[in-house]
C-alpha positions, 0 to 999 in steps of 0.5 A: 344369872337372871335378867333384870332392869334397874329403876330409879324414882324421882332421881333420888340416888337409890336404885331398885331392881325389877324383873323386865317381864319380857319387855325390852327396856332401854336406859332413860325410858319411863316405865310403870312398876308395881310397888308395895304402895301400888303403881308408880312411874319411874325412870330406867337407869340401866336397861336389860342386863344379867345379874347374879342372884346372890345379890338380889332379894327374890322374888323380884317385882315385875315391870307393868309396862312402858309408859304410854302417852296417857301415863305421861299426861297423868304424871304431869297432872300429878306434878301440878297437884304437888306444887299446889299441895306444897303451898297449901301445907305451908299455909296450914303449918303457919296457922297451927304454929308448928316448928317444922320445915316442909321439904317435899310433896309426893303424889302417887301415880294412882292419885289416892295418896299424898305424902309430905316430907318435913324436918324438925328438931324434935317431935311434932304434934301434927294431928290437927294438920292431918285433919285439915289436909285430908278435908282439902285433898279428899285422899289419904294423907301421910306426913313423914319426918326425915333427917338433914341428909335426906333433905339434901338428897331430895333438894340436890345442889352443888358441893364445894368440889364443884360437882352435884351431891353424891347422895343425890347422884349414886349413893344408896345408903348413908354410912357413918362418918367421924372426925377420926377419918379426917385426922387420919387423912391429915385434913383440917379439923375445922368443922366448916371445911370438912362439913357439907351443905347439910351440916354433917361431915362430908360423905367423901371422907369415907371413900379413901379411909381404907387406903389410908388404913393400909398406908398407916401400917407401913410407916411408924406413927408421929413421935415414935422412937425409930431405928434408921440406917443411920442410927436411932431417932424420933419420928417428927413428921409422917407423909402417908401418901409419899411413904416418907418420914422425917426423923431427928437423929439422936447423934445430930447435935442440931435440930436438923431433920433427915428424910427416910423412906418406909423401908429404911426405918422401923419403930422400936416396940416399947418406945425409948429405953431407959438410961443405960439400956441399949435399944434393940435392933429391929431394922432389917434393911434390904438394899433395893436393886439399882435401877437402870438409867433410862435414855432421856429423849430430847423433848424438843426434837420433831418426830420423824413422821412430822418431818417433810420428805426430801424432794428427789431431783431428776438428776440424782434418782434413787439407786437400786441395789445391784442383784447378785451375778452368776459365775459367767457374769452379766453381759449387756447388749454388745458389752463386756462382762463385769470384772473381766479383762477387756479384749480391745482396751486391755483394761480390767474392770473393777467389780466394786466400782460404784454404779453411776446415776442413769440419765432419764433421757436414755432410751435404751435400758443398759444393764452394764455399768459404764466406767467412771468418767475422767476429765480430759483435754479438748483434744483428747475429747475430740479423739475420744469421740471418734474412737467411741463411734468406731467402737460402738460400730464395731460392737454392733457389727460383731453383735449382728454377726454373732446373731447370724451365726447362731441362726445358721447353726440352729437351721442346719440340724432342722433341714437334715431332720426334715429331708427324710420326711419330704422324700417319704411323703412329698406334699402336693404343692412341692410336687407341682412346683418346678425344679428351679424353684425351692420352698422358703429359704432366704434366697431371692425368687426370680421374677420370671416365672416359668411357663407351666408345661402342658399336661400331655407333655 
């Protein structure tokens, strides 16, 4: 691999490779390069990149420098000189009566050489013309005859496809094109339809020639004697791109044609046999595997991500999945366990009972799922309200009692453990206190403080 840059002269399609010579060159920069004709100004079509040495002609010519402001000013002066030289040369061609068409004029960067490009049908004697031009421009004059394709490359234009000419854009060399390529591709053989503006066959006919040559090998030619899965017949029409052939079977009395794929028929070598001879069997047909039908989606259905989200009302919030319960069951504050028999009502709760929606106004966070509500008469509602109040009061009282019992049970072992410590090492504060007053506890303290005893007593 070697680092190179690609250079193009006057945007004429063909690109050349040069060595960057340690310079950082970007695409579109104007550079000064060394050529066999001297220094020339050109445009970089591809900046610094790596390329394989096998496709290059070594040694590479280096890039002299990136074009400066003075170099660009010299290039503008040369363009003005080219326009003046073009007009003067046309006048001299008319004076000498030469049958030639002037195409372009090019002045080199150093200004010591001028090249004139022209087209002509045959050989032209332009010796007197060169003498006149050398006396006017006072430098080296060179006249070069080119073809009509080179003329189209230099002038440029728009083709029948609506795009600029391929030769002026990216083609480096002209490759031969023949009418056989148009015939293989089933195109019209009218010269006006397959020719470019230069009067020659279009260069794009060669782009797909290799693909058509591979397709021809898979199907028989038109008019060939073929064997199909339905019998023998003659190929009437061939479609290379679709790989289908229209065949007229010998068994069909009418002139109807049947369409077969490339793997459903084969050409019989030697053509149609003579009368009385049996045609050979050459078709080796293999049935393709059946394709699974694909589920067709409705084209008019709106995708899910485009559908608007449904607004969630406050009355019906999203229900969360209920967590798994332990063996003892889950209990709420003062509530009864789920799936067990209620001690007061004697009813057995249903474990599969659906959890009702929680009201947003409810302040306390209930972990217990209430029973489903059943509509009742107005009398039952009044009696139910009173009973509900009594039950709620009883639940709260039972809960408070249970908490007090648990608190007392926890305090008893602590007092027993602390007693030997107090006897062994009594604190100074406890020794200073009177006997009637105890430390801590839930008993009320007497408001009448005992009088302190005298130290003497």
